[in-house]
N, CA, C and O atoms as a GROMACS GRO file, in nm:
protein
  424
    1MET      N    1   5.650  -3.605   1.310
    1MET     CA    2   5.656  -3.745   1.277
    1MET      C    3   5.716  -3.758   1.137
    1MET      O    4   5.682  -3.682   1.047
    2SER      N    5   5.801  -3.853   1.121
    2SER     CA    6   5.857  -3.878   0.988
    2SER      C    7   5.828  -4.022   0.948
    2SER      O    8   5.814  -4.111   1.033
    3TYR      N    9   5.821  -4.043   0.818
    3TYR     CA   10   5.796  -4.175   0.765
    3TYR      C   11   5.927  -4.231   0.711
    3TYR      O   12   6.014  -4.155   0.670
    4PRO      N   13   5.942  -4.363   0.711
    4PRO     CA   14   6.065  -4.423   0.660
    4PRO      C   15   6.094  -4.378   0.516
    4PRO      O   16   6.003  -4.350   0.439
    5SER      N   17   6.220  -4.372   0.483
    5SER     CA   18   6.261  -4.331   0.349
    5SER      C   19   6.189  -4.416   0.244
    5SER      O   20   6.183  -4.538   0.255
    6GLY      N   21   6.135  -4.349   0.144
    6GLY     CA   22   6.066  -4.418   0.036
    6GLY      C   23   5.920  -4.446   0.065
    6GLY      O   24   5.848  -4.500  -0.020
    7THR      N   25   5.874  -4.410   0.185
    7THR     CA   26   5.735  -4.433   0.222
    7THR      C   27   5.657  -4.303   0.206
    7THR      O   28   5.702  -4.196   0.248
    8THR      N   29   5.541  -4.312   0.146
    8THR     CA   30   5.457  -4.194   0.126
    8THR      C   31   5.359  -4.182   0.242
    8THR      O   32   5.291  -4.279   0.276
    9PRO      N   33   5.351  -4.065   0.304
    9PRO     CA   34   5.254  -4.046   0.412
    9PRO      C   35   5.111  -4.067   0.361
    9PRO      O   36   5.084  -4.041   0.244
   10PRO      N   37   5.021  -4.113   0.446
   10PRO     CA   38   4.882  -4.129   0.402
   10PRO      C   39   4.824  -3.997   0.352
   10PRO      O   40   4.854  -3.891   0.407
   11LYS      N   41   4.740  -4.002   0.249
   11LYS     CA   42   4.680  -3.882   0.192
   11LYS      C   43   4.596  -3.806   0.294
   11LYS      O   44   4.577  -3.684   0.282
   12THR      N   45   4.546  -3.876   0.395
   12THR     CA   46   4.467  -3.810   0.500
   12THR      C   47   4.542  -3.693   0.559
   12THR      O   48   4.481  -3.591   0.591
   13TYR      N   49   4.671  -3.705   0.574
   13TYR     CA   50   4.751  -3.603   0.641
   13TYR      C   51   4.814  -3.503   0.543
   13TYR      O   52   4.893  -3.418   0.584
   14ASP      N   53   4.781  -3.514   0.417
   14ASP     CA   54   4.830  -3.421   0.316
   14ASP      C   55   4.760  -3.286   0.335
   14ASP      O   56   4.639  -3.282   0.358
   15SER      N   57   4.835  -3.177   0.326
   15SER     CA   58   4.776  -3.045   0.352
   15SER      C   59   4.664  -3.012   0.253
   15SER      O   60   4.566  -2.947   0.291
   16ALA      N   61   4.676  -3.055   0.129
   16ALA     CA   62   4.569  -3.029   0.031
   16ALA      C   63   4.442  -3.105   0.068
   16ALA      O   64   4.331  -3.052   0.053
   17THR      N   65   4.457  -3.228   0.116
   17THR     CA   66   4.341  -3.306   0.159
   17THR      C   67   4.273  -3.240   0.277
   17THR      O   68   4.150  -3.229   0.280
   18GLN      N   69   4.351  -3.196   0.375
   18GLN     CA   70   4.293  -3.132   0.492
   18GLN      C   71   4.228  -2.999   0.457
   18GLN      O   72   4.123  -2.965   0.512
   19ALA      N   73   4.288  -2.924   0.367
   19ALA     CA   74   4.228  -2.797   0.323
   19ALA      C   75   4.094  -2.821   0.255
   19ALA      O   76   3.999  -2.747   0.277
   20ALA      N   77   4.086  -2.925   0.171
   20ALA     CA   78   3.961  -2.956   0.102
   20ALA      C   79   3.854  -2.999   0.202
   20ALA      O   80   3.738  -2.959   0.189
   21ARG      N   81   3.891  -3.078   0.300
   21ARG     CA   82   3.795  -3.120   0.403
   21ARG      C   83   3.747  -2.999   0.484
   21ARG      O   84   3.629  -2.989   0.518
   22HIS      N   85   3.839  -2.908   0.516
   22HIS     CA   86   3.804  -2.789   0.592
   22HIS      C   87   3.707  -2.700   0.512
   22HIS      O   88   3.609  -2.649   0.568
   23THR      N   89   3.734  -2.683   0.385
   23THR     CA   90   3.647  -2.604   0.298
   23THR      C   91   3.508  -2.665   0.292
   23THR      O   92   3.408  -2.593   0.300
   24ALA      N   93   3.500  -2.797   0.280
   24ALA     CA   94   3.370  -2.865   0.275
   24ALA      C   95   3.295  -2.847   0.407
   24ALA      O   96   3.173  -2.827   0.406
   25LEU      N   97   3.365  -2.855   0.519
   25LEU     CA   98   3.301  -2.837   0.649
   25LEU      C   99   3.249  -2.694   0.666
   25LEU      O  100   3.139  -2.673   0.717
   26GLN      N  101   3.329  -2.596   0.623
   26GLN     CA  102   3.286  -2.456   0.633
   26GLN      C  103   3.162  -2.431   0.547
   26GLN      O  104   3.073  -2.357   0.587
   27ALA      N  105   3.157  -2.492   0.430
   27ALA     CA  106   3.041  -2.477   0.341
   27ALA      C  107   2.917  -2.539   0.406
   27ALA      O  108   2.807  -2.484   0.398
   28LYS      N  109   2.935  -2.653   0.470
   28LYS     CA  110   2.822  -2.718   0.537
   28LYS      C  111   2.772  -2.632   0.653
   28LYS      O  112   2.651  -2.622   0.673
   29LYS      N  113   2.862  -2.569   0.728
   29LYS     CA  114   2.823  -2.480   0.838
   29LYS      C  115   2.736  -2.365   0.786
   29LYS      O  116   2.639  -2.326   0.851
   30LYS      N  117   2.770  -2.313   0.669
   30LYS     CA  118   2.698  -2.199   0.611
   30LYS      C  119   2.568  -2.240   0.543
   30LYS      O  120   2.487  -2.154   0.507
   31SER      N  121   2.547  -2.370   0.524
   31SER     CA  122   2.432  -2.417   0.447
   31SER      C  123   2.301  -2.421   0.527
   31SER      O  124   2.195  -2.446   0.470
   32GLY      N  125   2.309  -2.397   0.657
   32GLY     CA  126   2.187  -2.404   0.736
   32GLY      C  127   2.196  -2.318   0.860
   32GLY      O  128   2.298  -2.254   0.887
   33THR      N  129   2.088  -2.317   0.935
   33THR     CA  130   2.084  -2.250   1.064
   33THR      C  131   2.092  -2.359   1.170
   33THR      O  132   1.995  -2.431   1.192
   34TRP      N  133   2.206  -2.370   1.233
   34TRP     CA  134   2.232  -2.478   1.326
   34TRP      C  135   2.209  -2.429   1.469
   34TRP      O  136   2.274  -2.335   1.514
   35THR      N  137   2.118  -2.493   1.539
   35THR     CA  138   2.078  -2.453   1.674
   35THR      C  139   2.103  -2.569   1.770
   35THR      O  140   2.135  -2.680   1.727
   36PRO      N  141   2.090  -2.544   1.901
   36PRO     CA  142   2.102  -2.655   1.996
   36PRO      C  143   2.000  -2.767   1.970
   36PRO      O  144   2.028  -2.884   1.995
   37GLN      N  145   1.883  -2.731   1.919
   37GLN     CA  146   1.782  -2.832   1.888
   37GLN      C  147   1.805  -2.901   1.755
   37GLN      O  148   1.755  -3.011   1.732
   38ASN      N  149   1.882  -2.838   1.667
   38ASN     CA  150   1.911  -2.892   1.534
   38ASN      C  151   2.058  -2.865   1.502
   38ASN      O  152   2.088  -2.781   1.416
   39PRO      N  153   2.150  -2.935   1.570
   39PRO     CA  154   2.293  -2.908   1.549
   39PRO      C  155   2.345  -2.974   1.422
   39PRO      O  156   2.288  -3.072   1.372
   40LEU      N  157   2.454  -2.920   1.371
   40LEU     CA  158   2.526  -2.985   1.263
   40LEU      C  159   2.613  -3.093   1.327
   40LEU      O  160   2.691  -3.064   1.418
   41LEU      N  161   2.600  -3.215   1.281
   41LEU     CA  162   2.677  -3.328   1.331
   41LEU      C  163   2.748  -3.394   1.214
   41LEU      O  164   2.684  -3.436   1.118
   42VAL      N  165   2.881  -3.403   1.222
   42VAL     CA  166   2.959  -3.463   1.114
   42VAL      C  167   3.058  -3.561   1.177
   42VAL      O  168   3.140  -3.523   1.260
   43MET      N  169   3.048  -3.686   1.137
   43MET     CA  170   3.139  -3.788   1.189
   43MET      C  171   3.278  -3.768   1.128
   43MET      O  172   3.293  -3.766   1.006
   44ASP      N  173   3.378  -3.753   1.213
   44ASP     CA  174   3.519  -3.747   1.174
   44ASP      C  175   3.544  -3.661   1.049
   44ASP      O  176   3.589  -3.714   0.947
   45PRO      N  177   3.516  -3.531   1.056
   45PRO     CA  178   3.523  -3.447   0.935
   45PRO      C  179   3.661  -3.436   0.872
   45PRO      O  180   3.672  -3.408   0.753
   46TYR      N  181   3.766  -3.458   0.948
   46TYR     CA  182   3.901  -3.447   0.892
   46TYR      C  183   3.967  -3.583   0.868
   46TYR      O  184   4.080  -3.589   0.820
   47GLY      N  185   3.897  -3.690   0.899
   47GLY     CA  186   3.948  -3.824   0.873
   47GLY      C  187   4.063  -3.866   0.963
   47GLY      O  188   4.142  -3.952   0.927
   48THR      N  189   4.072  -3.804   1.080
   48THR     CA  190   4.187  -3.831   1.166
   48THR      C  191   4.154  -3.904   1.296
   48THR      O  192   4.244  -3.941   1.370
   49THR      N  193   4.025  -3.925   1.324
   49THR     CA  194   3.987  -3.997   1.445
   49THR      C  195   3.859  -4.075   1.421
   49THR      O  196   3.762  -4.022   1.368
   50ALA      N  197   3.860  -4.201   1.461
   50ALA     CA  198   3.742  -4.285   1.441
   50ALA      C  199   3.641  -4.268   1.555
   50ALA      O  200   3.533  -4.328   1.551
   51SER      N  201   3.675  -4.188   1.656
   51SER     CA  202   3.587  -4.177   1.771
   51SER      C  203   3.533  -4.035   1.791
   51SER      O  204   3.476  -4.005   1.895
   52GLY      N  205   3.552  -3.948   1.691
   52GLY     CA  206   3.512  -3.808   1.707
   52GLY      C  207   3.393  -3.768   1.623
   52GLY      O  208   3.383  -3.802   1.506
   53LEU      N  209   3.303  -3.694   1.686
   53LEU     CA  210   3.187  -3.639   1.617
   53LEU      C  211   3.195  -3.488   1.629
   53LEU      O  212   3.197  -3.434   1.740
   54TYR      N  213   3.200  -3.419   1.514
   54TYR     CA  214   3.202  -3.273   1.510
   54TYR      C  215   3.061  -3.224   1.540
   54TYR      O  216   2.964  -3.269   1.478
   55VAL      N  217   3.050  -3.129   1.634
   55VAL     CA  218   2.921  -3.072   1.673
   55VAL      C  219   2.932  -2.920   1.658
   55VAL      O  220   3.028  -2.859   1.705
   56TYR      N  221   2.832  -2.861   1.591
   56TYR     CA  222   2.832  -2.716   1.572
   56TYR      C  223   2.690  -2.664   1.585
   56TYR      O  224   2.597  -2.718   1.526
   57PHE      N  225   2.674  -2.557   1.664
   57PHE     CA  226   2.549  -2.483   1.667
   57PHE      C  227   2.576  -2.345   1.725
   57PHE      O  228   2.676  -2.323   1.794
   58THR      N  229   2.485  -2.252   1.695
   58THR     CA  230   2.495  -2.118   1.751
   58THR      C  231   2.377  -2.096   1.844
   58THR      O  232   2.276  -2.166   1.838
   59GLY      N  233   2.393  -1.997   1.931
   59GLY     CA  234   2.288  -1.966   2.026
   59GLY      C  235   2.285  -2.064   2.141
   59GLY      O  236   2.374  -2.148   2.157
   60GLY      N  237   2.182  -2.052   2.222
   60GLY     CA  238   2.170  -2.138   2.339
   60GLY      C  239   2.260  -2.088   2.450
   60GLY      O  240   2.347  -2.004   2.428
   61SER      N  241   2.238  -2.139   2.567
   61SER     CA  242   2.323  -2.103   2.678
   61SER      C  243   2.326  -2.219   2.776
   61SER      O  244   2.235  -2.302   2.777
   62GLY      N  245   2.427  -2.224   2.856
   62GLY     CA  246   2.436  -2.329   2.957
   62GLY      C  247   2.550  -2.424   2.932
   62GLY      O  248   2.660  -2.383   2.895
   63GLN      N  249   2.522  -2.551   2.951
   63GLN     CA  250   2.625  -2.654   2.947
   63GLN      C  251   2.588  -2.759   2.842
   63GLN      O  252   2.472  -2.799   2.833
   64LEU      N  253   2.685  -2.802   2.764
   64LEU     CA  254   2.665  -2.911   2.670
   64LEU      C  255   2.728  -3.036   2.731
   64LEU      O  256   2.849  -3.042   2.750
   65SER      N  257   2.645  -3.133   2.761
   65SER     CA  258   2.696  -3.258   2.813
   65SER      C  259   2.651  -3.370   2.721
   65SER      O  260   2.559  -3.352   2.641
   66PHE      N  261   2.714  -3.484   2.732
   66PHE     CA  262   2.679  -3.595   2.645
   66PHE      C  263   2.699  -3.727   2.718
   66PHE      O  264   2.775  -3.737   2.814
   67THR      N  265   2.628  -3.828   2.669
   67THR     CA  266   2.644  -3.965   2.716
   67THR      C  267   2.655  -4.054   2.593
   67THR      O  268   2.575  -4.042   2.501
   68ASP      N  269   2.753  -4.142   2.593
   68ASP     CA  270   2.768  -4.239   2.485
   68ASP      C  271   2.738  -4.377   2.544
   68ASP      O  272   2.801  -4.420   2.641
   69ALA      N  273   2.643  -4.445   2.484
   69ALA     CA  274   2.604  -4.578   2.530
   69ALA      C  275   2.630  -4.679   2.419
   69ALA      O  276   2.592  -4.658   2.304
   70THR      N  277   2.694  -4.789   2.454
   70THR     CA  278   2.714  -4.901   2.361
   70THR      C  279   2.687  -5.030   2.438
   70THR      O  280   2.679  -5.029   2.561
   71SER      N  281   2.674  -5.138   2.366
   71SER     CA  282   2.653  -5.266   2.432
   71SER      C  283   2.786  -5.328   2.475
   71SER      O  284   2.787  -5.425   2.551
   72SER      N  285   2.898  -5.273   2.426
   72SER     CA  286   3.027  -5.337   2.452
   72SER      C  287   3.104  -5.279   2.571
   72SER      O  288   3.193  -5.346   2.624
   73VAL      N  289   3.072  -5.157   2.613
   73VAL     CA  290   3.142  -5.096   2.726
   73VAL      C  291   3.042  -5.017   2.811
   73VAL      O  292   2.930  -4.990   2.768
   74GLU      N  293   3.084  -4.981   2.931
   74GLU     CA  294   2.999  -4.902   3.020
   74GLU      C  295   2.972  -4.765   2.959
   74GLU      O  296   3.057  -4.709   2.890
   75ASP      N  297   2.854  -4.710   2.986
   75ASP     CA  298   2.819  -4.577   2.937
   75ASP      C  299   2.922  -4.475   2.984
   75ASP      O  300   2.976  -4.484   3.094
   76PHE      N  301   2.948  -4.378   2.897
   76PHE     CA  302   3.045  -4.273   2.928
   76PHE      C  303   2.973  -4.139   2.919
   76PHE      O  304   2.909  -4.110   2.818
   77SER      N  305   2.984  -4.057   3.024
   77SER     CA  306   2.923  -3.924   3.026
   77SER      C  307   3.028  -3.820   3.059
   77SER      O  308   3.119  -3.845   3.137
   78ALA      N  309   3.014  -3.701   2.999
   78ALA     CA  310   3.108  -3.593   3.026
   78ALA      C  311   3.044  -3.460   2.986
   78ALA      O  312   2.943  -3.456   2.917
   79VAL      N  313   3.107  -3.352   3.031
   79VAL     CA  314   3.069  -3.218   2.991
   79VAL      C  315   3.162  -3.177   2.878
   79VAL      O  316   3.284  -3.176   2.893
   80ALA      N  317   3.103  -3.143   2.764
   80ALA     CA  318   3.184  -3.100   2.650
   80ALA      C  319   3.222  -2.954   2.664
   80ALA      O  320   3.333  -2.914   2.627
   81ALA      N  321   3.128  -2.872   2.716
   81ALA     CA  322   3.157  -2.728   2.727
   81ALA      C  323   3.055  -2.659   2.813
   81ALA      O  324   2.938  -2.696   2.817
   82ASN      N  325   3.100  -2.558   2.880
   82ASN     CA  326   3.012  -2.460   2.942
   82ASN      C  327   3.018  -2.341   2.848
   82ASN      O  328   3.128  -2.295   2.814
   83HIS      N  329   2.906  -2.290   2.806
   83HIS     CA  330   2.908  -2.180   2.710
   83HIS      C  331   2.802  -2.077   2.744
   83HIS      O  332   2.705  -2.105   2.815
   84ALA      N  333   2.822  -1.960   2.695
   84ALA     CA  334   2.725  -1.853   2.716
   84ALA      C  335   2.630  -1.850   2.598
   84ALA      O  336   2.569  -1.952   2.566
   85ASP      N  337   2.617  -1.739   2.532
   85ASP     CA  338   2.525  -1.728   2.419
   85ASP      C  339   2.592  -1.751   2.284
   85ASP      O  340   2.538  -1.714   2.180
   86THR      N  341   2.709  -1.812   2.286
   86THR     CA  342   2.785  -1.825   2.162
   86THR      C  343   2.763  -1.957   2.091
   86THR      O  344   2.798  -1.968   1.973
   87GLY      N  345   2.708  -2.057   2.156
   87GLY     CA  346   2.691  -2.187   2.094
   87GLY      C  347   2.809  -2.277   2.121
   87GLY      O  348   2.878  -2.262   2.222
   88PHE      N  349   2.833  -2.371   2.030
   88PHE     CA  350   2.940  -2.468   2.049
   88PHE      C  351   2.995  -2.511   1.914
   88PHE      O  352   2.921  -2.527   1.817
   89GLU      N  353   3.125  -2.528   1.910
   89GLU     CA  354   3.191  -2.586   1.792
   89GLU      C  355   3.307  -2.668   1.844
   89GLU      O  356   3.397  -2.616   1.910
   90GLY      N  357   3.305  -2.796   1.816
   90GLY     CA  358   3.415  -2.880   1.861
   90GLY      C  359   3.391  -3.026   1.830
   90GLY      O  360   3.289  -3.065   1.772
   91LEU      N  361   3.488  -3.105   1.871
   91LEU     CA  362   3.485  -3.249   1.848
   91LEU      C  363   3.452  -3.318   1.979
   91LEU      O  364   3.524  -3.302   2.078
   92VAL      N  365   3.345  -3.395   1.980
   92VAL     CA  366   3.311  -3.478   2.094
   92VAL      C  367   3.380  -3.613   2.068
   92VAL      O  368   3.340  -3.688   1.978
   93VAL      N  369   3.481  -3.641   2.145
   93VAL     CA  370   3.559  -3.763   2.124
   93VAL      C  371   3.519  -3.863   2.233
   93VAL      O  372   3.571  -3.858   2.345
   94ALA      N  373   3.427  -3.952   2.199
   94ALA     CA  374   3.379  -4.048   2.297
   94ALA      C  375   3.324  -4.174   2.233
   94ALA      O  376   3.293  -4.271   2.303
   95LEU      N  377   3.313  -4.176   2.102
   95LEU     CA  378   3.252  -4.290   2.037
   95LEU      C  379   3.344  -4.411   2.040
   95LEU      O  380   3.467  -4.397   2.039
   96VAL      N  381   3.285  -4.528   2.044
   96VAL     CA  382   3.361  -4.653   2.047
   96VAL      C  383   3.361  -4.710   1.906
   96VAL      O  384   3.256  -4.750   1.856
   97PRO      N  385   3.477  -4.716   1.839
   97PRO     CA  386   3.483  -4.768   1.702
   97PRO      C  387   3.442  -4.915   1.696
   97PRO      O  388   3.468  -4.992   1.789
   98GLY      N  389   3.377  -4.952   1.588
   98GLY     CA  390   3.344  -5.091   1.564
   98GLY      C  391   3.218  -5.141   1.632
   98GLY      O  392   3.189  -5.260   1.628
   99THR      N  393   3.142  -5.052   1.693
   99THR     CA  394   3.018  -5.091   1.758
   99THR      C  395   2.914  -4.981   1.738
   99THR      O  396   2.948  -4.868   1.703
  100ARG      N  397   2.788  -5.014   1.761
  100ARG     CA  398   2.682  -4.916   1.748
  100ARG      C  399   2.682  -4.827   1.872
  100ARG      O  400   2.677  -4.876   1.985
  101ASN      N  401   2.688  -4.696   1.851
  101ASN     CA  402   2.690  -4.597   1.958
  101ASN      C  403   2.558  -4.521   1.960
  101ASN      O  404   2.503  -4.488   1.856
  102THR      N  405   2.510  -4.493   2.079
  102THR     CA  406   2.396  -4.403   2.096
  102THR      C  407   2.447  -4.284   2.173
  102THR      O  408   2.477  -4.294   2.292
  103LEU      N  409   2.457  -4.172   2.105
  103LEU     CA  410   2.511  -4.050   2.166
  103LEU      C  411   2.395  -3.957   2.198
  103LEU      O  412   2.316  -3.922   2.110
  104THR      N  413   2.386  -3.918   2.324
  104THR     CA  414   2.283  -3.826   2.369
  104THR      C  415   2.348  -3.695   2.408
  104THR      O  416   2.433  -3.692   2.497
  105LEU      N  417   2.309  -3.586   2.341
  105LEU     CA  418   2.359  -3.452   2.373
  105LEU      C  419   2.252  -3.381   2.455
  105LEU      O  420   2.133  -3.385   2.423
  106ARG      N  421   2.296  -3.314   2.563
  106ARG     CA  422   2.204  -3.238   2.647
  106ARG      C  423   2.261  -3.099   2.669
  106ARG      O  424   2.200  -3.018   2.738
   0.00000   0.00000   0.00000
């Protein structure tokens, strides 16, 4: 993607900004013991999506599924991952911007 001549790209997409956000996220991951019962949850850690929730935990086995409920749209359910004993790390992209979301992870 290119921006018109004389236009500065948003700082969100600057490599230094993304590197700083990544470093902060890695430090947060190391700051605790994140389990399926107590996962690390960070809303939009890289500032690039208004509907993504970063989820991280180690251990556990089975399937990670979620349901997002809001008053403005029908509930949405999906499987985020099938995993073995490794846990989960990824972005659950299901939140509806501009409204209160109730996200249930199972």
